[in-house]
Structures are given as structure tokens and as C-alpha cells.
N, CA, C and O atoms as CSV, one atom per row, in Angstrom:
chain,resi,resn,atom,element,x,y,z
A,1,MET,N,N,7.506,-27.396,-27.878
A,1,MET,CA,C,8.580,-27.086,-26.642
A,1,MET,C,C,8.734,-26.037,-25.896
A,1,MET,O,O,8.324,-24.961,-26.331
A,2,SER,N,N,9.163,-26.083,-25.008
A,2,SER,CA,C,8.903,-25.228,-23.658
A,2,SER,C,C,9.831,-24.118,-23.767
A,2,SER,O,O,11.004,-24.326,-24.075
A,3,GLU,N,N,9.319,-22.777,-23.501
A,3,GLU,CA,C,10.405,-21.995,-23.595
A,3,GLU,C,C,11.531,-21.843,-22.692
A,3,GLU,O,O,12.543,-21.181,-22.923
A,4,CYS,N,N,11.252,-22.560,-21.568
A,4,CYS,CA,C,12.628,-22.545,-20.688
A,4,CYS,C,C,14.183,-22.349,-20.974
A,4,CYS,O,O,14.727,-22.773,-21.993
A,5,TYR,N,N,14.507,-22.004,-20.467
A,5,TYR,CA,C,16.447,-21.363,-20.818
A,5,TYR,C,C,16.767,-20.571,-19.371
A,5,TYR,O,O,15.977,-20.120,-18.542
A,6,GLU,N,N,17.777,-20.576,-19.387
A,6,GLU,CA,C,19.002,-20.187,-18.718
A,6,GLU,C,C,20.292,-19.783,-19.215
A,6,GLU,O,O,20.957,-20.672,-19.749
A,7,TYR,N,N,20.876,-18.405,-19.139
A,7,TYR,CA,C,22.118,-17.822,-19.518
A,7,TYR,C,C,23.031,-18.717,-19.069
A,7,TYR,O,O,22.666,-19.283,-18.039
A,8,VAL,N,N,24.151,-19.058,-19.508
A,8,VAL,CA,C,25.287,-20.230,-18.222
A,8,VAL,C,C,26.967,-18.944,-19.101
A,8,VAL,O,O,27.152,-18.416,-20.197
A,9,PRO,N,N,27.754,-19.017,-17.763
A,9,PRO,CA,C,28.745,-18.073,-17.995
A,9,PRO,C,C,29.739,-19.186,-18.685
A,9,PRO,O,O,29.688,-20.416,-18.673
A,10,HIS,N,N,30.692,-18.240,-19.309
A,10,HIS,CA,C,31.650,-19.392,-20.551
A,10,HIS,C,C,32.905,-18.253,-20.150
A,10,HIS,O,O,32.811,-17.404,-19.264
A,11,ARG,N,N,33.825,-18.426,-20.844
A,11,ARG,CA,C,35.125,-18.225,-20.181
A,11,ARG,C,C,35.401,-17.543,-22.094
A,11,ARG,O,O,36.236,-16.692,-22.402
A,12,LEU,N,N,34.670,-18.068,-22.821
A,12,LEU,CA,C,35.108,-17.114,-24.210
A,12,LEU,C,C,33.850,-16.542,-24.286
A,12,LEU,O,O,33.647,-16.272,-25.469
A,13,LEU,N,N,32.911,-16.228,-23.598
A,13,LEU,CA,C,32.074,-14.855,-24.024
A,13,LEU,C,C,32.561,-13.568,-24.721
A,13,LEU,O,O,33.280,-12.718,-24.194
A,14,HIS,N,N,32.095,-13.540,-25.919
A,14,HIS,CA,C,32.400,-12.308,-26.751
A,14,HIS,C,C,34.023,-11.956,-27.018
A,14,HIS,O,O,34.605,-10.873,-26.966
A,15,GLN,N,N,34.507,-13.270,-27.315
A,15,GLN,CA,C,35.570,-13.699,-27.615
A,15,GLN,C,C,35.441,-14.321,-29.196
A,15,GLN,O,O,34.296,-14.729,-29.387
A,16,ARG,N,N,36.373,-14.502,-30.427
A,16,ARG,CA,C,36.548,-15.091,-31.419
A,16,ARG,C,C,36.370,-16.805,-31.409
A,16,ARG,O,O,37.398,-17.400,-31.086
A,17,VAL,N,N,35.654,-17.316,-31.602
A,17,VAL,CA,C,35.684,-19.143,-31.912
A,17,VAL,C,C,35.605,-19.475,-32.968
A,17,VAL,O,O,35.421,-18.781,-33.967
A,18,ARG,N,N,35.749,-20.704,-32.872
A,18,ARG,CA,C,35.306,-21.865,-34.215
A,18,ARG,C,C,34.516,-23.108,-33.603
A,18,ARG,O,O,34.794,-23.905,-32.706
A,19,ASP,N,N,33.915,-23.022,-34.067
A,19,ASP,CA,C,32.941,-24.116,-34.223
A,19,ASP,C,C,33.579,-25.586,-35.014
A,19,ASP,O,O,33.312,-25.681,-36.212
A,20,ILE,N,N,34.210,-26.450,-34.527
A,20,ILE,CA,C,35.126,-27.548,-34.941
A,20,ILE,C,C,34.131,-28.164,-35.689
A,20,ILE,O,O,34.371,-28.356,-36.881
A,21,ALA,N,N,33.135,-28.488,-35.260
A,21,ALA,CA,C,32.085,-29.792,-36.521
A,21,ALA,C,C,31.678,-28.830,-37.662
A,21,ALA,O,O,30.885,-29.493,-38.331
A,22,SER,N,N,31.814,-27.560,-38.255
A,22,SER,CA,C,31.759,-26.939,-39.531
A,22,SER,C,C,32.913,-25.962,-40.104
A,22,SER,O,O,32.953,-25.327,-41.157
A,23,GLY,N,N,34.159,-26.102,-38.674
A,23,GLY,CA,C,34.834,-24.635,-39.544
A,23,GLY,C,C,34.521,-23.415,-39.499
A,23,GLY,O,O,35.341,-22.651,-40.009
A,24,VAL,N,N,33.263,-22.803,-38.892
A,24,VAL,CA,C,32.681,-21.561,-38.869
A,24,VAL,C,C,33.405,-21.270,-38.126
A,24,VAL,O,O,33.853,-22.125,-37.362
A,25,GLU,N,N,33.857,-19.799,-38.042
A,25,GLU,CA,C,34.329,-18.820,-37.094
A,25,GLU,C,C,33.725,-17.392,-36.989
A,25,GLU,O,O,33.429,-16.665,-37.937
A,26,GLY,N,N,33.580,-17.094,-35.519
A,26,GLY,CA,C,32.216,-16.145,-35.324
A,26,GLY,C,C,32.515,-15.639,-33.469
A,26,GLY,O,O,33.261,-16.373,-32.820
A,27,VAL,N,N,32.080,-14.779,-32.985
A,27,VAL,CA,C,31.857,-14.646,-32.213
A,27,VAL,C,C,31.212,-15.178,-30.937
A,27,VAL,O,O,30.013,-14.900,-30.969
A,28,LEU,N,N,31.493,-15.733,-30.001
A,28,LEU,CA,C,30.886,-16.477,-28.907
A,28,LEU,C,C,29.432,-15.277,-28.531
A,28,LEU,O,O,29.828,-14.214,-28.051
A,29,MET,N,N,28.625,-15.335,-28.626
A,29,MET,CA,C,27.143,-14.121,-28.240
A,29,MET,C,C,26.772,-14.604,-26.723
A,29,MET,O,O,26.664,-13.647,-25.956
A,30,ALA,N,N,26.589,-15.681,-26.222
A,30,ALA,CA,C,25.866,-16.321,-25.159
A,30,ALA,C,C,25.926,-17.762,-25.300
A,30,ALA,O,O,26.134,-18.484,-26.275
A,31,VAL,N,N,25.670,-18.019,-23.972
A,31,VAL,CA,C,26.054,-19.745,-23.819
A,31,VAL,C,C,24.697,-20.203,-22.770
A,31,VAL,O,O,24.618,-20.127,-21.544
A,32,ILE,N,N,23.533,-20.779,-23.943
A,32,ILE,CA,C,22.338,-21.204,-22.874
A,32,ILE,C,C,21.823,-22.319,-22.810
A,32,ILE,O,O,21.309,-22.937,-23.743
A,33,ASN,N,N,21.964,-22.770,-21.298
A,33,ASN,CA,C,21.093,-24.248,-21.252
A,33,ASN,C,C,19.570,-24.327,-21.814
A,33,ASN,O,O,18.632,-23.823,-21.198
A,34,GLU,N,N,19.478,-24.762,-22.597
A,34,GLU,CA,C,17.825,-24.919,-23.152
A,34,GLU,C,C,17.287,-26.384,-23.030
A,34,GLU,O,O,17.999,-27.365,-22.814
A,35,ASN,N,N,15.809,-26.394,-23.216
A,35,ASN,CA,C,15.248,-27.363,-23.079
A,35,ASN,C,C,14.746,-27.536,-25.116
A,35,ASN,O,O,13.916,-26.925,-25.789
A,36,VAL,N,N,15.573,-28.466,-25.411
A,36,VAL,CA,C,15.598,-28.499,-26.831
A,36,VAL,C,C,14.644,-29.811,-27.296
A,36,VAL,O,O,14.763,-30.281,-28.427
A,37,SER,N,N,13.793,-30.296,-26.425
A,37,SER,CA,C,12.704,-31.539,-26.503
A,37,SER,C,C,11.784,-30.899,-27.154
A,37,SER,O,O,11.315,-29.811,-26.821
A,38,ASP,N,N,11.419,-31.687,-28.324
A,38,ASP,CA,C,9.803,-31.069,-28.600
A,38,ASP,C,C,8.562,-32.289,-28.406
A,38,ASP,O,O,7.498,-32.279,-29.025
A,39,THR,N,N,8.900,-33.133,-27.582
A,39,THR,CA,C,7.615,-33.898,-26.924
A,39,THR,C,C,7.739,-33.638,-25.271
A,39,THR,O,O,8.465,-32.921,-24.582
A,40,GLY,N,N,6.986,-34.301,-25.074
A,40,GLY,CA,C,6.479,-33.618,-23.075
A,40,GLY,C,C,7.890,-34.561,-22.416
A,40,GLY,O,O,7.432,-35.192,-21.463
A,41,ILE,N,N,8.802,-34.754,-22.511
A,41,ILE,CA,C,10.118,-34.808,-21.625
A,41,ILE,C,C,10.694,-33.725,-22.082
A,41,ILE,O,O,10.568,-33.278,-23.222
A,42,GLU,N,N,11.452,-33.198,-21.051
A,42,GLU,CA,C,12.443,-32.376,-21.351
A,42,GLU,C,C,13.606,-33.055,-21.596
A,42,GLU,O,O,13.945,-34.104,-21.048
A,43,ARG,N,N,14.573,-32.081,-22.917
A,43,ARG,CA,C,15.729,-32.784,-22.474
A,43,ARG,C,C,16.718,-31.514,-22.950
A,43,ARG,O,O,16.633,-30.944,-24.037
A,44,TRP,N,N,17.731,-31.188,-21.825
A,44,TRP,CA,C,18.262,-30.069,-21.719
A,44,TRP,C,C,19.687,-30.106,-22.039
A,44,TRP,O,O,20.476,-30.865,-21.475
A,45,MET,N,N,20.082,-29.062,-23.186
A,45,MET,CA,C,21.548,-29.238,-23.351
A,45,MET,C,C,22.025,-27.314,-23.525
A,45,MET,O,O,21.396,-26.258,-23.455
A,46,GLU,N,N,23.398,-27.691,-23.764
A,46,GLU,CA,C,23.793,-26.347,-23.537
A,46,GLU,C,C,24.430,-25.562,-24.775
A,46,GLU,O,O,25.553,-25.885,-25.161
A,47,LEU,N,N,23.684,-24.480,-25.434
A,47,LEU,CA,C,24.074,-24.148,-26.591
A,47,LEU,C,C,24.903,-23.399,-26.704
A,47,LEU,O,O,25.084,-22.732,-25.684
A,48,ALA,N,N,25.765,-23.097,-27.810
A,48,ALA,CA,C,26.434,-21.656,-27.870
A,48,ALA,C,C,26.265,-21.123,-29.271
A,48,ALA,O,O,26.410,-21.631,-30.383
A,49,TYR,N,N,25.901,-19.904,-28.834
A,49,TYR,CA,C,25.291,-18.676,-30.144
A,49,TYR,C,C,26.695,-18.404,-30.760
A,49,TYR,O,O,27.819,-18.435,-30.259
A,50,ILE,N,N,26.226,-18.110,-32.088
A,50,ILE,CA,C,27.597,-17.695,-32.422
A,50,ILE,C,C,27.851,-16.840,-33.642
A,50,ILE,O,O,27.953,-17.510,-34.670
A,51,ARG,N,N,27.943,-15.907,-33.753
A,51,ARG,CA,C,27.264,-14.609,-34.401
A,51,ARG,C,C,28.838,-14.693,-35.719
A,51,ARG,O,O,29.988,-14.384,-35.407
A,52,ASN,N,N,28.382,-15.206,-37.182
A,52,ASN,CA,C,29.518,-15.132,-37.935
A,52,ASN,C,C,29.968,-13.938,-38.484
A,52,ASN,O,O,29.601,-12.902,-37.930
A,53,ALA,N,N,30.765,-13.861,-39.564
A,53,ALA,CA,C,31.374,-12.205,-40.283
A,53,ALA,C,C,30.423,-12.277,-40.830
A,53,ALA,O,O,30.985,-12.254,-41.925
A,54,ALA,N,N,29.466,-12.346,-41.070
A,54,ALA,CA,C,27.886,-12.137,-42.186
A,54,ALA,C,C,27.149,-11.424,-41.215
A,54,ALA,O,O,26.141,-10.815,-41.572
A,55,GLY,N,N,27.515,-11.415,-40.031
A,55,GLY,CA,C,26.341,-11.060,-38.935
A,55,GLY,C,C,24.943,-12.033,-38.148
A,55,GLY,O,O,24.159,-11.772,-37.236
A,56,ARG,N,N,25.129,-13.124,-38.965
A,56,ARG,CA,C,24.314,-14.139,-39.172
A,56,ARG,C,C,24.374,-15.217,-37.561
A,56,ARG,O,O,25.370,-15.935,-37.479
A,57,GLU,N,N,23.504,-15.279,-36.561
A,57,GLU,CA,C,23.801,-16.159,-35.586
A,57,GLU,C,C,23.236,-17.438,-35.917
A,57,GLU,O,O,22.181,-17.725,-36.484
A,58,PHE,N,N,24.557,-18.451,-35.238
A,58,PHE,CA,C,24.343,-20.085,-35.147
A,58,PHE,C,C,24.487,-20.534,-33.866
A,58,PHE,O,O,25.314,-20.127,-33.050
A,59,THR,N,N,23.441,-21.615,-33.665
A,59,THR,CA,C,24.498,-22.616,-32.654
A,59,THR,C,C,24.546,-23.755,-33.071
A,59,THR,O,O,24.103,-24.158,-34.146
A,60,THR,N,N,25.331,-24.630,-31.885
A,60,THR,CA,C,26.704,-25.734,-31.537
A,60,THR,C,C,26.555,-26.583,-30.585
A,60,THR,O,O,25.475,-26.293,-30.070
A,61,ALA,N,N,26.863,-27.188,-30.215
A,61,ALA,CA,C,26.943,-27.520,-29.227
A,61,ALA,C,C,28.017,-27.122,-28.099
A,61,ALA,O,O,29.132,-27.458,-28.498
A,62,VAL,N,N,28.072,-26.492,-26.765
A,62,VAL,CA,C,29.520,-25.886,-26.256
A,62,VAL,C,C,30.644,-26.989,-26.258
A,62,VAL,O,O,31.642,-26.379,-25.875
A,63,ALA,N,N,30.938,-28.080,-26.453
A,63,ALA,CA,C,31.309,-29.051,-26.762
A,63,ALA,C,C,32.671,-28.801,-27.784
A,63,ALA,O,O,33.885,-29.006,-27.763
A,64,ASN,N,N,31.261,-28.011,-29.010
A,64,ASN,CA,C,31.661,-28.268,-30.389
A,64,ASN,C,C,32.916,-26.651,-30.434
A,64,ASN,O,O,33.565,-26.430,-31.457
A,65,ILE,N,N,33.016,-25.853,-29.354
A,65,ILE,CA,C,33.745,-24.848,-29.627
A,65,ILE,C,C,34.726,-24.531,-29.090
A,65,ILE,O,O,34.783,-24.785,-27.887
A,66,GLU,N,N,36.167,-23.697,-29.884
A,66,GLU,CA,C,37.377,-23.650,-29.509
A,66,GLU,C,C,37.383,-22.595,-29.762
A,66,GLU,O,O,36.700,-21.961,-30.566
A,67,PRO,N,N,38.739,-22.084,-28.599
A,67,PRO,CA,C,39.176,-20.339,-29.252
A,67,PRO,C,C,39.559,-20.181,-30.882
A,67,PRO,O,O,40.186,-21.125,-31.361
A,68,ALA,N,N,39.305,-19.316,-31.563
A,68,ALA,CA,C,39.791,-19.164,-32.708
A,68,ALA,C,C,40.964,-18.487,-32.981
A,68,ALA,O,O,40.798,-17.444,-32.349
A,69,TYR,N,N,42.456,-18.383,-33.721
A,69,TYR,CA,C,43.240,-17.938,-33.541
A,69,TYR,C,C,43.087,-16.887,-34.746
A,69,TYR,O,O,42.081,-16.808,-35.451
A,70,ASP,N,N,44.445,-15.951,-34.895
A,70,ASP,CA,C,44.485,-14.841,-36.115
A,70,ASP,C,C,44.368,-15.677,-37.162
A,70,ASP,O,O,43.766,-14.919,-37.922
A,71,GLN,N,N,44.452,-16.328,-37.555
A,71,GLN,CA,C,44.657,-16.910,-39.107
A,71,GLN,C,C,43.819,-18.617,-39.448
A,71,GLN,O,O,44.240,-19.773,-39.419
A,72,PRO,N,N,42.577,-18.038,-39.734
A,72,PRO,CA,C,41.526,-18.687,-39.880
A,72,PRO,C,C,42.111,-19.881,-40.421
A,72,PRO,O,O,42.974,-19.677,-41.276
A,73,GLN,N,N,41.771,-21.475,-40.041
A,73,GLN,CA,C,42.431,-22.994,-40.949
A,73,GLN,C,C,41.547,-23.296,-41.681
A,73,GLN,O,O,40.330,-23.185,-41.533
A,74,THR,N,N,42.403,-23.869,-42.868
A,74,THR,CA,C,41.409,-24.371,-44.193
A,74,THR,C,C,40.904,-25.792,-43.334
A,74,THR,O,O,41.244,-26.183,-42.218
A,75,ALA,N,N,40.239,-26.208,-44.032
A,75,ALA,CA,C,39.684,-27.813,-43.791
A,75,ALA,C,C,41.082,-29.079,-44.011
A,75,ALA,O,O,41.243,-30.153,-43.431
A,76,ALA,N,N,41.922,-28.404,-45.079
A,76,ALA,CA,C,42.841,-29.262,-45.462
A,76,ALA,C,C,43.997,-29.154,-44.418
A,76,ALA,O,O,44.666,-30.176,-44.266
A,77,GLY,N,N,44.343,-27.984,-43.631
A,77,GLY,CA,C,45.148,-27.647,-42.739
A,77,GLY,C,C,44.668,-28.508,-41.250
A,77,GLY,O,O,45.490,-29.184,-40.632
A,78,ARG,N,N,43.028,-28.343,-40.740
A,78,ARG,CA,C,42.866,-29.079,-39.950
A,78,ARG,C,C,42.830,-30.606,-40.165
A,78,ARG,O,O,42.803,-31.176,-39.075
A,79,GLN,N,N,42.821,-31.575,-41.355
A,79,GLN,CA,C,42.788,-32.723,-41.269
A,79,GLN,C,C,44.342,-33.187,-41.259
A,79,GLN,O,O,44.593,-34.340,-40.909
A,80,ASN,N,N,45.632,-32.107,-41.725
A,80,ASN,CA,C,46.754,-32.384,-41.662
A,80,ASN,C,C,47.246,-32.441,-40.564
A,80,ASN,O,O,48.307,-33.064,-40.559
A,81,GLU,N,N,46.682,-31.750,-38.865
A,81,GLU,CA,C,46.720,-32.267,-37.743
A,81,GLU,C,C,46.367,-32.933,-37.498
A,81,GLU,O,O,47.117,-33.546,-36.738
A,82,ARG,N,N,45.290,-33.496,-37.677
A,82,ARG,CA,C,44.893,-35.043,-37.200
A,82,ARG,C,C,45.931,-36.348,-37.762
A,82,ARG,O,O,46.147,-37.357,-37.091
A,83,SER,N,N,46.380,-36.145,-38.829
A,83,SER,CA,C,47.304,-36.944,-39.322
A,83,SER,C,C,48.454,-36.828,-38.858
A,83,SER,O,O,49.166,-37.744,-39.269
A,84,ALA,N,N,49.069,-36.008,-38.073
A,84,ALA,CA,C,50.390,-35.657,-37.824
A,84,ALA,C,C,50.038,-36.558,-36.592
A,84,ALA,O,O,50.883,-36.775,-35.724
């Protein structure tokens, strides 16, 4: 994989966000346009780097992040919102 990347500005940088794919919350540390291909053909993707409460960072697609609110939602709470 190529080590090519670039930082991308984002309105939620350094704010509390939620990864809608996993439900995990944390602080958005960076958004990076990164070549994620492991072949010779480049495949670029914007990745959000989120630091959780334990201090560990993980990545998700930028489309998967949303602002987190003061009260964390449970999985059951999110399901109820969808069915309403």
C-alpha cells in the first residue's frame, strides 16, 4: 500500500462524535483522504480517526460519523428511533 494521504478539514474535528456503524463514541481527531488499496490500483477513501474513552483510536468511513449528544444512546434506543 502506498503511504500517500492528505488531511481533510471537517466541521466536527476535535468534537465528540458517534460511529453509527458500531455505536462507539469518541473525539474526532482527524479526517484523512487515504489510499486504502493493497494492490497496484489506487483506491482513495476519506477515513475518520476517532479516539474513544480508553484513549484508543479507530477508523471509520467519514459517512459513518455523526455528532454525539450528552447522553450516549443504547443500541435499543437507536432501534426504537428507526422503527418510529
